[in-house]
Every structure is written in structure tokens, then in C-alpha cells.
C-alpha positions as CSV (number, residue, x, y, z in Angstrom):
1,M,144.1,78.2,75.1
2,K,142.8,80.9,77.4
3,N,141.8,83.1,74.4
4,I,139.9,80.3,72.8
5,L,138.0,79.5,76.0
6,S,137.3,83.2,76.5
7,K,135.9,83.5,73.0
8,V,133.7,80.4,73.5
9,L,132.5,81.8,76.8
10,L,131.6,85.1,75.2
11,A,129.7,83.4,72.3
12,L,127.8,81.2,74.8
13,C,126.9,84.2,77.0
14,A,125.4,86.0,74.0
15,M,123.3,82.9,73.2
16,L,122.3,82.6,76.8
17,V,121.1,86.2,76.9
18,L,119.0,85.7,73.8
19,A,117.5,82.4,75.1
20,E,116.6,84.0,78.5
21,L,115.1,87.1,76.8
22,L,112.7,84.8,74.8
23,L,111.9,82.8,77.9
24,Y,111.0,85.9,80.0
25,L,109.0,87.5,77.2
26,G,106.9,84.3,77.2
27,R,106.3,84.6,80.9
28,F,105.4,88.3,80.5
29,Y,102.9,87.4,77.8
30,V,101.3,84.8,80.1
31,A,101.1,87.3,83.0
32,L,99.6,90.2,81.0
33,C,97.1,88.2,79.0
34,S,95.7,85.8,81.6
35,D,92.4,87.0,83.1
36,L,92.4,84.5,86.0
37,P,95.0,83.5,88.7
38,I,97.8,81.4,87.1
39,D,99.0,80.1,90.5
40,Y,98.4,80.8,94.2
41,E,97.8,84.5,93.5
42,G,94.3,84.7,95.0
43,P,95.1,85.5,98.6
44,T,97.5,88.3,97.7
45,F,95.1,89.8,95.2
46,Y,92.2,89.6,97.6
47,G,94.2,91.6,100.1
48,V,95.1,94.2,97.4
49,R,91.4,94.6,96.5
50,L,90.3,94.7,100.2
51,L,92.9,97.4,100.9
52,A,91.8,99.4,97.8
53,S,88.2,99.4,99.2
54,G,89.4,100.8,102.6
55,G,89.3,97.4,104.4
56,N,91.7,96.2,107.1
57,I,93.9,93.4,105.7
58,Y,95.3,92.8,109.3
59,D,92.0,92.4,111.1
60,G,92.9,90.4,114.2
61,S,89.4,88.9,114.6
62,R,89.6,87.2,111.2
63,L,92.3,84.9,112.6
64,Y,89.9,83.2,114.9
65,E,86.4,83.8,113.6
66,A,84.9,82.9,110.2
67,P,85.4,84.1,107.6
68,F,89.1,83.5,108.2
69,M,91.8,85.7,106.7
70,V,95.5,85.9,107.4
71,T,98.0,88.3,105.7
72,I,101.4,86.7,106.1
73,Y,103.4,89.4,104.4
74,M,104.1,93.1,105.1
75,P,101.9,95.8,103.5
76,L,104.0,97.6,101.0
77,Y,103.2,95.5,98.0
78,Y,99.5,95.5,98.9
79,A,99.6,99.3,99.2
80,L,101.3,99.8,95.8
81,G,99.0,97.2,94.1
82,A,95.9,98.9,95.6
83,I,96.6,102.4,94.2
84,F,94.7,102.0,90.9
85,Q,92.5,99.0,91.7
86,N,89.2,101.0,92.1
87,I,89.6,102.3,88.5
88,F,89.8,98.9,86.9
89,D,87.9,95.6,86.9
90,L,89.2,92.4,88.5
91,S,91.2,91.0,85.5
92,T,92.9,94.3,84.7
93,G,93.6,94.9,88.4
94,L,95.2,91.5,88.6
95,K,97.4,92.2,85.6
96,L,98.5,95.5,87.1
97,C,99.8,93.7,90.2
98,R,101.7,91.3,87.9
99,L,103.1,94.3,86.0
100,L,104.4,95.6,89.3
101,S,106.3,92.3,89.7
102,I,107.6,92.4,86.1
103,L,108.9,96.0,86.6
104,S,110.5,94.8,89.8
105,L,112.3,92.1,87.9
106,F,113.8,94.6,85.5
107,A,114.9,96.7,88.5
108,S,116.5,93.6,90.1
109,G,118.5,93.0,86.9
110,Y,119.8,96.5,86.8
111,F,120.7,96.6,90.6
112,S,122.4,93.2,90.2
113,Y,124.6,94.6,87.5
114,R,125.4,97.7,89.5
115,I,126.3,95.6,92.5
116,F,128.7,93.5,90.5
117,I,130.2,96.6,88.8
118,L,130.7,98.4,92.2
119,S,132.4,95.2,93.4
120,N,135.1,95.7,90.7
121,L,134.1,92.5,88.9
122,G,134.3,93.9,85.4
123,R,131.5,94.3,82.8
124,M,131.8,90.8,81.3
125,R,131.6,89.1,84.6
126,S,128.8,91.4,85.7
127,V,126.7,90.6,82.6
128,L,127.4,86.9,83.1
129,G,126.3,87.2,86.8
130,V,123.0,88.8,85.9
131,F,122.0,86.2,83.4
132,V,123.2,83.3,85.6
133,F,121.0,84.7,88.3
134,F,118.1,85.1,85.9
135,N,118.6,81.5,84.8
136,F,117.5,80.1,88.2
137,F,114.1,78.4,87.7
138,A,112.5,80.0,90.7
139,L,113.2,83.5,89.4
140,W,111.7,82.7,86.0
141,I,108.6,81.1,87.4
142,W,107.9,83.8,90.1
143,S,108.9,86.8,88.0
144,N,105.4,87.6,86.9
145,Y,103.1,86.6,89.8
146,C,100.8,88.8,91.8
147,R,102.9,88.2,94.9
148,V,105.4,90.2,97.0
149,D,108.6,88.3,96.0
150,M,109.9,90.4,93.1
151,L,109.3,93.7,94.7
152,A,111.1,92.5,97.8
153,T,114.0,91.2,95.7
154,A,114.3,94.5,93.9
155,L,114.3,96.5,97.1
156,C,116.9,94.2,98.7
157,L,119.3,94.6,95.7
158,F,118.6,98.3,95.7
159,A,119.7,98.6,99.3
160,I,122.9,96.7,98.6
161,E,123.6,98.8,95.5
162,R,123.2,102.0,97.5
163,F,125.4,100.7,100.3
164,L,128.2,99.6,97.9
165,S,127.9,103.0,96.2
166,F,128.5,104.7,99.6
167,E,131.4,102.4,100.3
168,S,133.1,103.1,97.1
169,S,132.6,106.9,97.2
170,K,134.8,107.4,100.3
171,Q,132.9,110.5,101.3
172,E,132.9,110.5,105.0
173,S,131.0,113.8,105.2
174,G,128.0,112.2,103.6
175,S,128.1,109.0,105.6
176,I,125.0,109.8,107.6
177,K,122.9,110.6,104.6
178,F,124.0,107.5,102.6
179,L,123.5,105.2,105.6
180,C,120.1,106.6,106.3
181,I,119.1,106.2,102.7
182,T,120.3,102.6,102.7
183,A,118.5,101.9,106.0
184,L,115.3,103.4,104.5
185,I,115.5,101.1,101.5
186,C,116.1,98.1,103.8
187,I,113.0,99.1,105.8
188,A,111.0,99.2,102.6
189,A,112.3,95.7,101.7
190,V,111.4,94.3,105.2
191,F,107.9,95.9,105.0
192,T,107.4,94.1,101.7
193,K,108.7,90.6,102.8
194,Q,110.0,89.8,106.3
195,S,112.9,87.7,105.1
196,S,114.4,90.8,103.5
197,I,115.9,91.6,107.0
198,V,118.9,89.4,105.9
199,V,120.1,92.4,103.9
200,A,120.2,94.8,106.9
201,F,121.8,92.0,109.0
202,S,124.5,91.5,106.4
203,I,125.3,95.2,106.2
204,F,125.4,95.4,110.0
205,V,127.8,92.4,110.1
206,Y,130.0,94.0,107.4
207,L,130.3,97.3,109.2
208,L,131.2,95.5,112.4
209,C,133.8,93.5,110.7
210,Q,135.3,96.7,109.2
211,R,135.3,98.2,112.7
212,K,133.3,101.2,111.5
213,W,131.7,101.8,114.9
214,K,130.1,105.2,114.0
215,E,128.6,103.9,110.7
216,T,127.4,100.7,112.5
217,F,125.6,102.9,115.1
218,I,124.0,105.2,112.6
219,F,122.8,102.4,110.4
220,S,121.4,100.3,113.3
221,L,119.7,103.3,114.8
222,A,118.1,104.4,111.5
223,F,116.9,100.9,110.6
224,G,115.7,100.0,114.1
225,A,114.0,103.2,114.8
226,G,112.3,103.2,111.3
227,C,111.0,99.7,111.8
228,A,109.7,100.5,115.3
229,V,107.9,103.6,114.2
230,I,106.2,102.0,111.2
231,T,105.2,99.0,113.2
232,L,103.7,101.2,115.9
233,V,101.7,103.1,113.2
234,L,100.5,99.9,111.6
235,Q,99.4,98.6,115.0
236,V,97.3,101.7,115.5
237,I,95.8,101.7,112.0
238,T,94.9,98.0,112.1
239,G,93.5,98.0,115.7
240,G,96.4,95.9,117.0
241,G,95.9,93.2,114.3
242,F,99.2,93.8,112.4
243,L,101.5,92.0,114.9
244,E,98.8,89.3,115.5
245,H,99.0,88.4,111.8
246,M,102.7,88.4,111.8
247,K,102.8,86.2,114.9
248,F,100.2,83.8,113.4
249,A,102.3,83.4,110.2
250,S,105.3,82.5,112.3
251,K,103.5,79.4,113.8
252,M,103.9,77.3,110.6
253,P,105.5,74.1,111.9
254,F,108.9,73.0,110.6
255,D,109.6,69.3,109.7
256,W,113.0,67.9,108.7
257,T,111.4,65.2,106.6
258,M,109.5,67.8,104.6
259,M,112.6,69.8,104.1
260,M,114.5,66.8,102.6
261,D,111.5,66.0,100.3
262,H,111.2,69.6,99.2
263,L,114.9,70.1,98.4
264,G,114.2,68.0,95.3
265,W,112.0,70.8,94.0
266,I,115.2,72.8,93.2
267,G,115.6,70.4,90.3
268,L,118.2,71.3,87.6
269,D,119.3,74.4,89.6
270,W,121.2,71.9,91.9
271,L,123.7,71.6,89.0
272,K,124.4,75.3,89.0
273,I,124.6,75.3,92.8
274,L,127.1,72.4,92.9
275,I,129.3,74.0,90.2
276,I,129.4,77.3,92.0
277,C,130.2,75.6,95.4
278,A,132.9,73.4,93.8
279,S,134.4,76.3,91.9
280,C,134.7,78.5,94.9
281,L,136.2,75.7,97.0
282,V,138.8,74.7,94.4
283,L,139.8,78.3,93.6
284,T,140.0,79.3,97.3
285,I,142.1,76.2,98.3
286,F,144.3,75.7,95.2
287,G,144.2,79.1,93.5
288,K,146.6,81.9,93.7
289,R,145.3,85.3,95.0
290,A,145.3,87.9,92.2
291,K,146.7,91.4,92.8
292,E,144.0,93.9,93.2
293,E,145.1,97.0,91.4
294,D,141.8,99.0,91.5
295,S,140.8,98.8,95.1
296,E,142.8,97.5,98.0
297,K,139.8,97.8,100.2
298,Y,137.8,95.2,98.2
299,S,140.8,92.8,98.1
300,K,140.9,92.8,101.9
301,S,137.2,92.3,102.5
302,F,135.7,91.1,99.2
303,L,133.5,88.5,101.0
304,A,132.7,90.5,104.2
305,L,129.3,91.5,102.9
306,S,128.3,88.5,100.9
307,L,129.2,85.7,103.3
308,P,126.8,86.8,106.1
309,F,124.2,87.4,103.3
310,L,124.8,83.9,101.9
311,F,124.5,82.1,105.3
312,S,121.4,84.0,106.4
313,T,119.6,83.4,103.1
314,A,120.6,79.7,103.1
315,I,119.2,79.2,106.6
316,F,115.9,81.0,105.8
317,T,115.5,79.0,102.5
318,L,116.0,75.7,104.3
319,Y,113.5,76.7,107.0
320,T,110.8,77.6,104.5
321,L,111.4,74.4,102.6
322,G,110.7,72.5,105.8
323,T,107.1,73.8,106.0
324,Q,104.1,72.0,104.6
325,Y,103.3,74.2,101.6
326,P,106.6,75.9,100.6
327,N,107.6,77.4,97.3
328,T,111.1,77.9,95.8
329,N,110.4,81.7,95.6
330,H,111.9,81.9,99.0
331,A,115.3,80.9,97.6
332,I,115.6,83.9,95.1
333,L,117.9,86.0,97.3
334,F,120.0,82.9,98.1
335,Y,120.5,82.3,94.4
336,F,121.6,85.9,93.9
337,V,124.2,85.9,96.6
338,L,125.4,82.5,95.5
339,V,126.2,84.0,92.1
340,F,127.7,87.1,93.8
341,V,130.1,84.9,95.8
342,F,131.1,82.9,92.7
343,L,131.9,86.1,90.8
344,Q,133.9,87.5,93.7
345,V,136.0,84.3,94.2
346,S,136.6,83.7,90.5
347,S,137.8,87.3,90.0
348,Q,140.1,87.2,93.1
349,F,141.9,83.9,92.4
350,K,143.9,82.6,89.5
351,Q,145.2,79.2,88.6
352,R,148.5,78.4,90.3
353,K,150.1,76.8,87.2
354,D,149.7,79.5,84.5
355,N,148.8,82.4,86.7
356,K,145.9,83.2,84.4
357,Q,142.3,84.1,85.2
358,E,140.1,81.0,85.5
359,T,137.5,80.6,82.8
360,V,136.7,76.9,82.9
361,F,134.4,77.3,85.9
362,S,132.5,80.1,84.2
363,L,132.2,78.0,81.0
364,S,130.8,75.0,82.9
365,L,128.3,77.2,84.7
366,V,127.1,78.7,81.5
367,L,126.6,75.2,80.0
368,A,124.6,74.2,83.1
369,C,122.5,77.3,82.4
370,F,121.7,76.0,78.9
371,L,120.4,72.8,80.4
372,S,118.0,74.8,82.6
373,C,117.0,76.8,79.5
374,A,116.3,73.6,77.6
375,L,113.9,72.5,80.4
376,M,112.2,76.0,80.4
377,F,111.7,75.8,76.6
378,Q,110.0,72.5,77.1
379,L,107.6,74.0,79.6
380,L,107.1,77.2,77.7
381,P,104.6,76.0,75.0
382,S,102.2,74.7,77.7
383,M,102.5,78.0,79.6
384,L,101.8,80.0,76.4
385,S,98.4,78.2,76.1
386,W,97.3,79.3,79.6
387,P,95.8,82.7,78.5
388,G,93.5,80.9,76.0
389,E,92.6,78.2,78.5
390,L,91.8,80.7,81.2
391,A,89.7,82.8,78.8
392,I,87.5,79.7,78.3
393,A,87.6,78.9,82.0
394,K,86.3,82.5,82.7
395,E,83.0,81.5,81.0
396,Q,82.6,78.8,83.7
397,Y,82.4,81.6,86.3
398,K,78.8,82.4,85.3
399,A,77.9,79.6,87.7
400,L,79.2,81.7,90.6
401,K,76.4,84.2,89.9
402,Q,74.0,81.7,91.3
403,I,75.5,82.2,94.8
404,K,73.7,84.7,97.0
405,P,75.9,87.9,97.3
406,E,77.6,88.5,100.7
407,S,77.0,84.9,101.7
408,L,79.8,82.7,103.1
409,V,81.5,80.3,100.7
410,F,83.9,77.5,101.3
411,T,86.6,78.1,98.7
412,E,90.4,77.7,98.5
413,D,90.8,80.5,95.9
414,P,89.4,83.8,97.2
415,Y,89.5,85.2,93.6
416,M,86.2,83.3,93.1
417,S,84.6,85.2,95.9
418,L,85.7,88.5,94.4
419,V,83.9,87.5,91.2
420,S,80.7,86.4,93.0
421,N,80.8,89.2,95.6
422,T,80.7,86.6,98.4
423,K,82.7,86.1,101.6
424,P,85.4,83.4,101.3
425,L,85.8,81.1,104.3
426,F,89.5,81.2,103.9
427,V,92.0,83.8,102.5
428,D,95.3,81.9,102.4
429,V,94.0,78.5,103.2
430,S,97.5,76.9,103.1
431,T,98.6,79.0,106.1
432,F,95.6,78.2,108.1
433,V,95.8,74.5,107.4
434,Q,99.5,74.4,108.4
435,V,99.1,76.4,111.6
436,W,95.9,74.6,112.7
437,R,97.4,71.2,112.1
438,G,100.4,72.2,114.2
439,A,98.4,73.9,117.0
440,H,94.9,72.4,117.1
441,K,95.5,69.0,115.5
442,D,92.1,67.6,114.5
443,A,90.0,70.2,116.3
444,W,89.9,72.6,113.4
445,E,88.6,69.9,111.0
446,N,85.8,69.0,113.5
447,D,84.8,72.7,113.5
448,L,84.6,72.6,109.7
449,K,82.6,69.4,109.7
450,E,80.1,71.0,112.0
451,M,79.7,74.0,109.7
452,L,79.2,71.8,106.7
453,N,76.8,69.6,108.6
454,N,74.7,72.7,109.5
455,K,75.0,74.0,105.9
456,K,76.6,77.3,107.0
457,F,78.0,77.7,103.5
458,A,76.0,78.9,100.5
459,A,78.4,76.9,98.3
460,V,81.5,74.7,98.6
461,I,84.3,74.9,96.0
462,V,86.9,72.2,96.5
463,N,89.9,71.1,94.4
464,C,89.3,68.0,92.3
465,H,92.4,66.2,93.7
466,D,90.8,66.2,97.2
467,D,87.2,65.9,95.8
468,Q,88.2,62.6,94.1
469,K,89.9,61.4,97.3
470,E,93.4,61.1,95.7
471,K,96.3,60.6,98.0
472,P,98.1,62.4,99.5
473,S,95.5,65.0,100.0
474,Y,96.2,68.7,99.5
475,Y,94.1,70.1,102.3
476,W,91.0,68.1,103.1
477,S,90.5,64.6,104.6
478,E,88.3,61.9,103.0
479,D,85.8,62.3,105.9
480,L,85.4,66.0,105.2
481,V,84.9,65.4,101.5
482,N,82.3,62.7,102.2
483,L,80.4,65.2,104.3
484,I,80.5,67.7,101.4
485,H,79.0,65.1,99.1
486,Q,76.2,64.3,101.6
487,K,75.2,67.9,102.3
488,Y,75.8,69.6,98.9
489,N,75.0,68.9,95.3
490,L,77.6,69.0,92.5
491,N,76.8,72.0,90.2
492,S,79.8,72.5,87.8
493,S,83.5,72.5,87.4
494,L,85.5,75.7,87.8
495,T,89.2,76.8,87.4
496,G,90.9,78.2,90.5
497,N,94.6,78.8,90.8
498,R,94.7,77.3,87.3
499,Q,93.5,74.0,88.8
500,T,90.2,72.3,88.4
501,H,87.7,72.7,91.2
502,N,84.2,71.4,91.8
503,L,81.4,73.8,92.8
504,Y,78.8,72.3,95.2
505,M,75.6,74.1,96.0
506,Q,73.2,73.5,98.9
507,S,70.8,70.6,98.4
508,N,67.1,71.2,98.8
């Protein structure tokens, strides 16, 4: 029976690999052939272009004075994305940033496999783990965006891979070198996306649990000192604005009701999560511990690294889902460590009755992955049409040329300001709306109404959902939209963030 199940599992894994390759190739096509933002990419790309031109993406004054700009992430992705921007036009520059994310996805897959191999999970289980991880909907969706997520994921997994390589090498003489390299990669991950600190935290907890006091001190010192020095340098370069932006981003209010509502966004991935949790629980309680022939060290502490990683990523994911405009991209690391824990538990425990390795749980997990693939294939044809639709939408941008260059424009997608060479009122409007609603309540909207009433904007570009006063609103109240209609004339429709927007020009 076991041999039959193993053969079925192997055949299904091969089919899963093929299906996911096709799905990801479709996403890559969309990313590398779309000339306009395909999601909320505008704020990140605006920061990349600003940095490429020598601007300060952490200008403290822009947090409190129009035009408003907040950079909620660390600078490494922006810096890498900015390297070749001055050579290329906007559409090519945007695609280069997406290519950076795609390359980071490939690196994430390789480092995932290496982590599983270094944990003595075997090649079959390691391959299974990589493609179960890649099956999570959030990873598929966010794998090709001009955003920091995939680079941060790749660096996090690289740091874990280097640390596990150090642990398995048993070379005490090179411990300082290995730990400093690991700390350096952890620093790079943190200065791409703040939540990456969960990796450094997990390594720190692991070393403490293993009572490796010297290694704990070396790693903590290298990581802490490196972060402090880079932060100080960034503070000087940005005129003190770097920490102001980080502090501003931390003010997004948390709401339990929103978190419960947003948990539904995980969708079919809940099935995989439940199967993994149930499998680990059943095997741990009712299974029989297998003999570890290859490495006694891993049999004693096979969850010492992954459990702190799991809990810290889970807490961070729940927190971000409790904000007003969250995305499931914040759950990517949580999904990885969830798969990591499942592989570790299923390789360490056997069924009590027949003393054989458990394959039923792996089989059920793979079947759940096929359900997710079925949903992705349903969505894929629509996505493949985006490049053609955005090519047509690009023709609409001729209307932006009517706006006076360097003037202030009310827009939710700063990419439109890059096209028209104007100043966007907001860069990362969702962050400002969240923070202002939490801190200033209605005062911020009154300020916007005053600016609209005095016609401070050369143009207003607002999403059609709010412009048509549909409920619930994305950003703007009905009163604010009415004021736009009174003071500005409808000019045309545009596509921003792959959504329809209306362009309003000043009335005579």
C-alpha cells in the first residue's frame, strides 16, 4: 500500500510541477509585457525613479506638507531598481523592477530547496516543499510586481540557508566568518522590508536554545551593530527623514474587525494551512519518532529554528491583516515556514501501527495544491489579456499632456505624474489615508476640501468607484467627491493601477 501511495504521490508531484511552471510563466509574461502598473506598483516605482534622479525618498517635510510622500519600506530594493533607470524610459524601467522581483523568486526557490536539503529532509520531500510553497496564491500573485516583497523573501531564505550551512559544517574555527555573513544577509533583508527581522530573531532564539553563548554574542553584535551603522548613515544622507518615515509608517491603526474580515482573503490557501496544521498535530501526538541516522543534532532540535520563525511571522501577518489596506503578500514568509515545519514533522514521525513513513498527509496536501492550481488557471486567461488592455489604455495618457508640467495633481497613482511630469499630491495614498484617519480623524479631509475649493490642483484623477459614490468607499467621502464635481470638469477616463480613473481638469 505504501509503495502505491508513494508512486501516486510522485506522479502528482510531477503534474504539480508542470502546472505551476505554466502558471508562473503566464505571470512573467504579464509582468514583462505590460507597459503600465498592473497593481499598486506606482508608489514604489515613483520612489525608484526619484532615487535614480538623485532625489530624497525619505524627505521628512513631505510627510506633513503637500505634495505628500511616504516611503514605508527600507531602501535596498529602491537602490537596486534605480541603477539603470536613467538609461530607459518609464515602461522599460518598470519592467526592470519587475524583473528584479522575478529573479528574486527564482532565488527563493533555490534557497528553499537548499534549506530543506540542509535539514536532512531528502530530495523528494525538498522538491515537494518548494512547489507547495510556490502554490500559495500570494506568492503567485506578488511574484512579478514592482514591490519589495520578493527581494526580501529571497534574502530571508538566503540568510537561513547560510546559517544552516554553517550549522551543518561543524567548523568551529570559521564560526565568526559564517555568523557575520549570515548577519550581513539578515541586515540586507531587513533593509529591504522591515518584517524580515523575524529571521534574525529566529536565529537568535535558536542559538540561545542551543546554549551557544559565543555564537549568540557574535551574531547579535554583528547584526545589531550593522543595523545601527546603516541607520545612522541613512539618517545623515536623508537629513533625518529616514526614521521619520519609518515612524510614520508604524502609525497605521490596527482593528480586530478588519483582521477577521481580511482573513477571508487567504481563500483556498486555508485548505493547505489546515491540512498542514492537522497533519503536524496528528503526527506529533499519535506518531512514533523515527530514528535519525544522519544527524543526531537535527533529531534533537529539528524545530528549534522554525518554531520561533513560525510564531513571529504568524503574529506579523495577523497584524498587517488588521490594517485598513492590507495585502496577502505579508504572509509569504509565514507560508514558507509553515511548509518547512510540515516537512520536518512528517520526516521525523512515522505511523505507530506499521512503523512506515507517512505519505497520506503529503498526498492530501498535493491534492489541495491542485485545487489552488485550478483557481489560478481560471484567473490566468484574464491576466494574459492585461498587456493588450494596458497597451490600449496607454493611448489614453495623451490627455495627461494637457496638464501643465511641474503643477500639483490630485492622483492616487503617482505613475500618472511620472508620465505627465507633474507633482502628485500623494505618493502611497493608502498609507496617508490610514494614518490620518487614525491620528487626525476628519481634519485631513477638511484640508483636502479647502485645497479643492481653492483649486490648488491643476487636475484631479480619482478612481471610478469613489467617483460614482459606490459604497464602501476606497478613499474619498461623498462630500469630497461632490466638491470635485463642482470645481472641476470631467475630461476623460484613464487607467491607473489597472483600474478605471476619471480625469478632471480645472473649470474656466
